[in-house]
Each structure stands twice: as C-alpha cells, then as structure tokens.
N, C-alpha and C positions, 0 to 999 in steps of 0.2 A: 612529807614530814619525816618519815623514817630515814630517808636518804640524807636529809640535812642533819639529823641526830647522829647518824653513823659517821658522817664526815667530821662533824664537830668533835665527837668523842675521840676520833683518831688524831685530830689536830692537837687536842689537849694532851694526849698520851705521848705524842712525839716530841714535845718540848723537853728541853733539858731541865732537870730539876735544879732550882736555884736556891741557895740558902737565903733565909729571911734577911740576914744582915746585908748581903750583896744587893738584894732586891730593894731594900730601904735606901741603901747608899745610892743606887742608880736613880731612884725616884727623886731623892733629895738633890742630886746633881742636876737633873733635868729641871727641877723647880728653880734652883739657883741660877741656872742659865736662862730662865725666863721661858722655857719650853713647856708650858703647862699642858698643852694638847698631848704631847708625847707622854708626860708624866701620868695624866689621866688615863691614857690608852694603856700604859703599862700596868696601872692599878686595876683597870677593868678587865684586861686580858689575863691577868695573872692567876686568878682562881678558877677560871673556866666553869663557873657554876650556872651560868645562864640566868634566865629570869625566874623569879619566884612565882608560884601560882597564887592568885588572889585569895583563895580559900585556905592556903597553907598557914600553919601556925608558927609563930616566931618563938624564940626562947622565953620571951616575956609572957607568953600565954595568949597573946592577942593575934588576930589574923593579919596577914599582909595588908589587906584592904583597910582594916581598921587603923593600922599604923599610918598608911598613906593619907587617910582622912584626917588624922591628927596633925600630920606635917603640913597639909595644905588647907589654909583657911577657906571658909565658904566664900563664894563669889559675892560681890557687892555691886550695887549700881554706881556708875561713875558720877562724880559730882560735876556740876556744870562749871564750877570754878576751875577745875583741873584743865578744862578745854579752853575756856575763854580768858583766863588770867595769863598774862604774858610777863615774863621777866624783863626788866629794862635792858634795852640793847646797849652793849658796850661800844664805846667809841674806839675804833681801831684806826690807827694812823695809816694813811695810804702807803707810806714807805714800806710797810710790811709786805704788801703785795708786789712791789717792784722787784723784789728778789726772787719771786717765783717765776720760773721759766721752764721750758721743756726738759732741760737737763736735770733740774731739781726734781721735777715730777717723775722722770724716768728713774733717777737714783732712789727715790723713796719707794717706788713701786717694786724695784728689784730687791730691796732690802726687806720688804714686807713678807709676812707669811700668814697663812690662814686657810680655812676651808671655804666652801661655797657660801656665798651671801645671797642676796635677793635675786641675783642673776642666775644662780644655780651653777655657776662656773667656779672651779677651784682657782686659787691664785696662780697656780702653775700655768693654767690655760691663758691667763692674761700676759704672762711673761713671754 
C-alpha cells in the first residue's frame, strides 16, 4: 500500500497546474463532442484526492457512510410484474434489415467507442 501511495502522490505532483477556467473549458469541449468518458476521467483525475474513508466527516457534519446511505435507497424485492409483463412488440418492416450487410456492420463497429462490456474486451480489441 505504501508503494502505491508513494507512486500516486508523485503522479499528482508531476502534473502541470491548470487554471480552473482552462480545466472547465476542456471538460465542456469534451462533453460537447460527446466524449463523456474522457470528460469524466478529466474530472476524476483532476483533484488527485483518492477515495474518502467511510468514517470521515464531510463539511455538512455527517460521515461519508451516512451520506452514501442517503444517496442510495434501501433495496426492495422485485415485483413479479416487472419480470412477466412485456411491452407490445413493434412491427418492423423487413426492408429495414435488407440494408444491413457486412460493410454496414464493419463501418458501425469502426466508428464506435467504449470500454469493456460483458466480454471484458475493450472495443479496440474488437477492431
């Protein structure tokens, strides 16, 4: 753990300080471009504070654990209707499927971006 903390603290110190205005501008640009993943990464990496201890106290006077419990409702049993009730199927004209071929699928796959899904492989691995 000490090795990880030492490396993390050096990484945070080595970054060039950025003005808040340029930081906000860059984040807004990423969001406008539809690159939410990079915008969230920029926001989460920017302050290098790491995780909060559960027993730590926030500015409001409550602990981190209490705040998380406020934000997340208690679990509930699933209703049987949610599983058994189906929405009516839409009638899709067969002509829609005639335009889908290997080139269309390849083009869509090359334009896509994203992280690992159920397969555990990043999209770059599929390309």
